[in-house]
N, C-alpha and C positions, 0 to 999 in steps of 0.2 A: 816337902815344902822347901826346904833348904836347896835341894838339888835343883828345883824349878827355879828360885830365885838366882842360882848360879848360872843356869843355862839361859834364862832370859836376859841376864846381864851381858852373857857372852854374845848371844843373838843381837843385842842392842849394839854391842861393840862392833861385830862383824857388819851388820847393817850400815852403821855410821861410816866404817871404813869404806865400804863398797860404794854408798851414795857419794862421799867426798872424793873418791877416786874418779867416778864417773863424772861429776861435776867438773873437775880439774881437767880431765881428759877432753871433754867436749868444749869446755869455754876458755880454757887458758892454755893448754898444751898446742904448741905449733905442730901442723901436720908433717909427717915424715914422708911426704910424697916424693917419688922418683918418677918423673914424666916418662921414663922409658918402660916402667912397669905399671900396669893398670889392672892387674888381676884382682885386686881388691875392690873394683867398681861393681863386681858381680855379688858382693856381700850384702846389699840391701835387699836384693831378690831372695837371697838365702835367708836373711832375717825375716822377710815377710812370710816365706814358707815355714819357718821354724814357729812364728807367731801363729800362723794358720793350723800347724799341727797342735801347739799347745792349747789353742781354743777348742778344738777337736777332742782332744783327750780330756780337757776339763768338762765338756758337755757330756761326754761318754761316761766319765767317771761319775758325774751328778746322776745320770741316768741309772747307771748301776747301784749306787747307794740307794736310790729310792726303791729299786726293785730288791734291796736287801741282798745283793750280789757283792759280799765285801771283798772277797779276793780279787774278783774283777776291777771293783772299785779301786783298791789299793794298786793293782797293776796300771790302770788309766792314771792315776794320780802320780804314780812315780815316773810314767813316761812324760807327763806334762812337766813334771820337775827336770827330768832330764833334757827335753827340748828347750825348756826356758834356759837351762844353764849352757846348752850349746848356742842358744840365742845370744847370751850375755858374753860369751867367748868370741863369737863372730862380731857382734856389736863394738866390743872393745877393740878388736883387730882393725876392723873398718874404721873407726874413729881416729885410731893411732895414725894410720896412713893418710886419711882423707881430711880429718878435722870435722869442723861443723859444716852442716848443709844450709845454705842459705835459701830462703823462700822469697821471691821477688815478685810474685804476681800481686796485682792489685784488685779491688773490687771486693764483692761478697765472699769469693773463694779465700781471700785472705783472712777475713773475719772468721769463716768456717775452719780453716786450717789452723789458725792460732788457737781457737777455742778447743779444738781436738788435741793440738799439741801440747798445750798448757795443762789441760785436765790428764792427759796422758802421762806427762812427766810428774805432776803432783802425786797422782796415784800410784806410779811406778816407784816413788820414794816409799810411800806407805806399804806397797805390796812386799818389799823385800823383808821386813820383820814379820809381817803377817804370814807369809808363806813358811818362813823359817820356825815360827812358833806353831802354826798348824802341823808341820812335819813332826816337831819335836812331841807334841802332844799325842799325835797317832802313835809314833814309835815307842812312847812310854806308857801306851795304853791307857791314857786318860781321855777315854772316848766322850764323856760328857762334855769336858772342856773343849776337846777337839772339834765336836759338833757345834758349839757356840761360836767359836772363833772362825770355822770353816763357813759359817753363814755369812760372815764378813768378807773372808779371803776370797771366797770363789767369785762373786760378782766384781771384786776389785781386780783380780787376776784375769778374769775373763774380759772385762773393759780394756785393761791394758793391753791385753794380746790382740783384741780386734782393732783397737785403734791404731796399734803399731802397724798393721795391715793398711788401714785407712791412709795412715800418714805416708806410706810408701807409695800407694796408688796416686794420691794428690801429688805428691812430689813428682811422679813420672807422668801424670797426664798435664801438669802446668810447670814446664821446666823453668 
């Protein structure tokens, strides 16, 4: 129990640092754009692809655990974690060079976009510690607790992954 308390404290600290850094990166840091180099402009598409992979691995992992295929579930969830980590690296890189993306469309699509974006952002903040706690409980073989928290983590993680793709689609359909 004492080890859990230390681990959860560490997870809370890491989560707060990651979320604070992302908030600063997106809303306060000036973009480091060099007009001569636009290689980073492909990263939103890469991010959407990584989110699609994450959502796929999450669903596959869910199906595997429902069929009691624990080893395959574990592999799918590790792949979901890996693609999420790659997403985070790509996302940070993109926002370092590009900065915040503005959405200027008006009308119903603006309401839909901002509803999706706001719920995506809020749940992505919750997602960070949820994923880390769920992984910790799995790796420490606390499967009863793991199962309880995974019931919350799974839909949040899946929603954030899918809405990440939707945000990309909307931003590209409505420049």
